[in-house]
Legacy VTK file of the C-alpha trace (Angstrom):
# vtk DataFile Version 3.0
C-alpha trace
ASCII
DATASET POLYDATA
POINTS 320 float
-14.105 -19.784 11.034
-14.106 -17.559 8.843
-11.157 -17.647 6.046
-9.031 -14.711 5.926
-9.431 -12.594 2.925
-6.632 -11.688 0.555
-5.187 -8.012 1.213
-4.782 -5.948 -1.891
-4.486 -2.624 -3.099
-6.137 -0.753 -6.147
-3.676 1.346 -8.532
-5.718 4.587 -8.942
-6.797 5.728 -12.372
-5.112 8.930 -11.800
-1.462 7.551 -11.325
1.181 7.738 -13.946
1.486 4.271 -15.689
5.308 4.775 -15.212
4.723 4.204 -11.405
3.104 0.811 -11.787
6.329 -1.204 -11.104
7.395 0.642 -8.213
3.966 0.099 -6.706
3.922 -3.669 -7.580
7.223 -4.493 -6.317
6.740 -2.580 -2.990
3.465 -4.671 -2.284
5.336 -8.000 -3.099
8.059 -7.234 -1.171
5.873 -6.408 1.959
3.885 -9.664 1.447
0.564 -8.067 0.004
-1.477 -10.769 -1.838
-3.106 -8.961 -4.868
-2.805 -5.761 -6.930
-6.122 -4.313 -8.762
-6.422 -2.102 -11.910
-9.368 -0.171 -12.614
-10.322 0.950 -16.054
-12.185 4.084 -16.145
-12.727 6.327 -19.212
-10.549 8.046 -20.300
-7.395 7.417 -18.163
-5.389 4.080 -18.207
-6.422 0.624 -19.617
-5.866 -2.239 -16.965
-4.087 -4.910 -19.228
-0.872 -3.038 -19.848
-0.535 -2.167 -16.447
-1.249 -5.500 -15.112
1.344 -7.047 -17.631
4.003 -4.647 -16.450
3.296 -5.528 -12.516
3.214 -9.279 -13.460
6.528 -8.623 -15.091
8.585 -7.365 -12.161
6.963 -9.811 -9.505
6.933 -13.505 -8.851
4.305 -13.915 -6.462
1.839 -11.104 -6.694
-1.595 -11.751 -8.065
-3.246 -9.012 -10.461
-6.951 -8.269 -10.838
-8.670 -6.522 -13.589
-11.396 -4.456 -12.048
-12.979 -4.211 -14.336
-12.913 -4.307 -18.042
-16.333 -3.015 -19.550
-18.252 -5.582 -21.366
-18.788 -3.625 -24.579
-15.053 -1.713 -24.538
-13.627 -4.950 -26.420
-15.517 -7.781 -28.268
-15.642 -10.778 -26.043
-13.159 -12.646 -27.990
-10.700 -9.825 -27.435
-11.648 -9.548 -23.776
-10.482 -13.433 -23.324
-7.452 -13.185 -25.404
-6.382 -10.107 -22.779
-6.964 -12.352 -19.925
-5.437 -15.351 -21.516
-2.205 -13.482 -22.627
-1.687 -11.996 -19.076
-1.980 -15.701 -17.669
0.643 -16.882 -20.198
2.999 -14.358 -18.369
2.312 -15.163 -15.086
0.097 -18.684 -14.615
-2.169 -18.743 -11.745
-1.772 -14.791 -11.009
-4.606 -13.314 -12.791
-7.965 -12.676 -11.905
-10.241 -11.445 -14.792
-12.798 -8.714 -14.331
-15.805 -7.656 -16.534
-18.641 -5.333 -15.626
-21.120 -3.065 -17.313
-18.823 -0.131 -17.408
-20.303 3.490 -16.744
-23.256 3.721 -19.222
-22.492 7.495 -20.161
-18.914 6.769 -21.086
-19.876 3.606 -23.156
-22.434 6.216 -25.162
-19.464 8.841 -25.274
-17.652 5.833 -27.419
-20.529 4.818 -29.221
-20.945 1.156 -27.779
-23.708 1.921 -25.089
-25.751 -1.659 -25.627
-29.596 -1.587 -25.637
-29.448 -4.009 -22.598
-26.718 -3.787 -20.235
-27.599 -6.994 -18.103
-28.082 -8.991 -21.435
-24.601 -7.834 -22.820
-22.949 -8.672 -19.810
-24.492 -12.092 -19.472
-23.541 -12.916 -23.024
-20.118 -11.601 -22.607
-19.146 -13.410 -19.372
-20.541 -16.569 -20.350
-18.669 -16.164 -23.794
-15.303 -15.149 -22.068
-15.249 -17.878 -19.539
-16.218 -20.585 -22.409
-13.061 -19.390 -24.118
-10.934 -19.382 -21.256
-11.779 -22.927 -20.571
-10.437 -23.941 -24.070
-14.006 -24.405 -25.548
-14.752 -23.509 -29.334
-17.315 -21.194 -28.996
-20.231 -20.118 -31.544
-23.182 -17.918 -30.458
-25.415 -15.299 -32.314
-26.581 -13.229 -29.227
-27.749 -9.766 -28.818
-24.416 -8.266 -28.635
-21.964 -11.246 -28.691
-21.372 -12.631 -32.008
-18.748 -15.567 -32.207
-18.335 -17.985 -35.222
-16.243 -20.996 -34.305
-13.865 -19.088 -32.088
-11.289 -20.798 -29.794
-8.055 -19.564 -28.299
-4.741 -20.703 -29.496
-3.227 -20.067 -26.116
-5.855 -21.711 -23.379
-4.408 -20.475 -20.103
-3.605 -23.098 -17.266
-4.938 -22.919 -14.796
-8.137 -21.246 -15.842
-8.073 -17.499 -14.544
-11.325 -16.795 -12.701
-13.471 -14.160 -14.239
-15.529 -12.112 -11.576
-18.442 -9.457 -12.431
-18.031 -5.624 -11.404
-21.649 -4.989 -10.662
-23.740 -3.083 -8.387
-27.656 -3.646 -8.749
-29.614 -6.483 -7.563
-30.363 -8.041 -11.384
-26.740 -7.861 -11.977
-25.803 -9.380 -8.842
-28.262 -12.332 -9.447
-26.543 -12.574 -12.909
-22.958 -12.861 -11.426
-23.942 -15.396 -9.077
-25.095 -17.687 -12.253
-22.520 -17.181 -14.832
-19.447 -15.667 -13.220
-16.887 -16.728 -10.632
-17.197 -13.940 -8.126
-17.758 -10.286 -7.708
-16.021 -7.209 -7.649
-17.684 -4.567 -5.256
-16.832 -0.762 -5.628
-16.743 1.054 -2.744
-17.973 1.916 -0.217
-18.354 -1.646 0.980
-19.594 -1.906 4.696
-20.113 -5.612 6.004
-23.891 -5.297 5.455
-23.379 -4.380 1.812
-21.060 -7.370 1.277
-23.762 -9.691 3.018
-26.437 -8.535 0.657
-24.300 -8.872 -2.201
-23.431 -12.554 -1.209
-27.229 -13.335 -0.824
-28.435 -11.654 -3.795
-25.774 -13.456 -5.987
-26.777 -16.774 -4.543
-24.131 -18.837 -5.984
-24.063 -22.344 -5.269
-20.329 -22.433 -5.795
-18.270 -22.876 -2.464
-15.435 -21.017 -4.055
-17.376 -17.703 -5.401
-15.095 -14.933 -4.907
-16.035 -11.541 -3.385
-13.665 -8.670 -3.612
-14.125 -5.356 -2.195
-12.499 -2.162 -3.054
-12.631 -0.640 0.123
-12.200 3.174 1.134
-8.800 3.334 2.944
-7.204 6.097 5.199
-5.268 5.307 8.002
-3.644 7.959 10.344
-2.237 8.062 13.901
-5.115 9.984 15.494
-8.556 8.699 14.014
-9.942 12.309 13.969
-7.381 13.117 11.186
-8.774 10.303 9.006
-12.394 11.293 9.574
-11.624 14.835 8.707
-10.051 13.913 5.593
-12.671 11.512 4.790
-15.420 13.574 5.211
-15.357 15.431 1.912
-15.425 12.219 -0.026
-18.287 10.982 1.783
-20.197 14.201 0.915
-19.461 13.769 -2.578
-20.869 10.011 -2.509
-24.056 10.534 -0.311
-27.160 10.857 -2.786
-25.407 9.578 -5.677
-25.414 6.027 -7.287
-22.327 5.390 -5.421
-24.112 5.440 -2.062
-26.080 2.238 -2.895
-24.299 0.370 -0.118
-24.363 2.863 2.724
-28.508 2.873 2.224
-28.133 -0.429 4.055
-26.959 0.957 7.180
-29.093 2.048 9.951
-27.426 5.332 10.470
-28.049 6.343 6.894
-30.531 9.056 7.609
-28.091 10.556 10.189
-25.320 10.695 7.455
-27.720 12.552 5.160
-28.436 14.799 8.013
-24.754 15.402 8.935
-23.901 15.988 5.342
-26.161 18.889 5.362
-24.305 20.778 8.023
-21.046 20.073 6.164
-17.742 18.293 6.383
-17.010 19.053 9.972
-20.411 17.467 10.939
-19.514 14.272 9.195
-16.215 14.148 10.457
-17.318 14.170 13.871
-19.748 11.251 13.724
-19.060 8.349 15.932
-15.856 6.406 15.291
-18.118 2.914 15.051
-20.026 4.567 12.055
-16.424 5.316 10.161
-15.255 1.929 11.019
-18.293 0.568 9.472
-17.898 2.711 6.144
-14.293 1.823 5.386
-10.926 1.171 6.547
-10.999 4.727 8.313
-9.045 5.797 11.525
-6.200 4.275 13.092
-4.541 0.993 11.879
-6.569 -0.953 14.559
-9.727 0.702 13.246
-8.847 -0.413 9.749
-8.124 -3.908 11.076
-11.536 -3.868 12.793
-13.325 -2.931 9.375
-11.336 -5.703 7.767
-12.242 -8.424 10.284
-16.263 -7.364 9.765
-15.850 -7.512 6.001
-14.204 -10.928 6.177
-17.023 -12.326 8.340
-19.742 -10.938 6.140
-18.058 -13.014 3.380
-15.489 -11.047 1.490
-12.592 -13.277 0.085
-10.468 -10.173 -0.984
-10.005 -6.884 0.263
-8.222 -4.033 -1.931
-7.783 -0.852 -0.386
-8.540 2.258 -2.535
-5.770 4.727 -1.829
-5.555 8.587 -2.046
-5.437 10.088 -5.246
-2.412 11.982 -4.133
0.508 9.946 -5.484
2.772 10.835 -2.745
0.090 10.066 0.023
-0.528 6.547 -1.792
3.230 5.822 -1.773
3.137 6.203 2.106
-0.353 4.322 2.202
1.572 1.093 0.970
3.162 0.594 4.515
-0.312 0.626 6.137
-1.389 -1.888 3.507
1.424 -4.131 4.034
0.802 -3.885 8.053
-2.739 -4.930 7.632
-1.193 -7.888 5.456
0.907 -8.860 8.099
-1.407 -8.625 11.059
-1.364 -11.353 13.639
LINES 1 321
320 0 1 2 3 4 5 6 7 8 9 10 11 12 13 14 15 16 17 18 19 20 21 22 23 24 25 26 27 28 29 30 31 32 33 34 35 36 37 38 39 40 41 42 43 44 45 46 47 48 49 50 51 52 53 54 55 56 57 58 59 60 61 62 63 64 65 66 67 68 69 70 71 72 73 74 75 76 77 78 79 80 81 82 83 84 85 86 87 88 89 90 91 92 93 94 95 96 97 98 99 100 101 102 103 104 105 106 107 108 109 110 111 112 113 114 115 116 117 118 119 120 121 122 123 124 125 126 127 128 129 130 131 132 133 134 135 136 137 138 139 140 141 142 143 144 145 146 147 148 149 150 151 152 153 154 155 156 157 158 159 160 161 162 163 164 165 166 167 168 169 170 171 172 173 174 175 176 177 178 179 180 181 182 183 184 185 186 187 188 189 190 191 192 193 194 195 196 197 198 199 200 201 202 203 204 205 206 207 208 209 210 211 212 213 214 215 216 217 218 219 220 221 222 223 224 225 226 227 228 229 230 231 232 233 234 235 236 237 238 239 240 241 242 243 244 245 246 247 248 249 250 251 252 253 254 255 256 257 258 259 260 261 262 263 264 265 266 267 268 269 270 271 272 273 274 275 276 277 278 279 280 281 282 283 284 285 286 287 288 289 290 291 292 293 294 295 296 297 298 299 300 301 302 303 304 305 306 307 308 309 310 311 312 313 314 315 316 317 318 319
């Protein structure tokens, strides 16, 4: 029997930082397992938001999804994760990824080899969090006898937020798991698990799942159709290209949102937690069966809509 995935909610990059404690308290009160914080340029940074969420909760786990490898040095990234872990031991999941390379270029930190940089960063951060004294002179990471004064106990896991096959394979070798940006159909989760090929039985796979629940499934489909049009044909539709009906998606997109909204319910359920609450639960079950250990729902960017969506996340967490 497939182990049930942890259920969480993503705090959107557009939300004011002042609302983080409100969301954290409501999620914890409703029994939701996790709250995830993204770090997109140039919005909010994840660690202070995570610290605020931890400070007002007692059980909720927070995830950093993800810290760009070159936005901080490896030592600072480890210090950030360790500091959060000292606030709430056992309730922190670290996350490191490439970051959007265009944004890294804007900041003047774009590496020559993102894969090599991520490799060096993940290895160094995990060694530091494990209490080691680290010396390394790599392509990007340079440390000389560095060790953390406050070594976290238990050691927090550090997941890799990646998309391509080389990076997936790297994550399987040197990280504690994956953070998969949406859309995340079950076929993509299966591919990611197989590509990472981690030998670890506790290797985590967290999906950021696109989310829209309404009483009438057609309303959810119509709401999400413009988003799907924006995603198709870009780097963000990597996961969708694995679907047998991808060509149909492209054809429908060419005819506008109404054509996409009218595609079969089963296809919407495959793409995300989109439709009725039962449809969302069906998507969750499929992604769990494919190997996801955590499912974090990506809310609407409209703050008031997202506030209402908390109740739907709670309902999916407490489903029988």
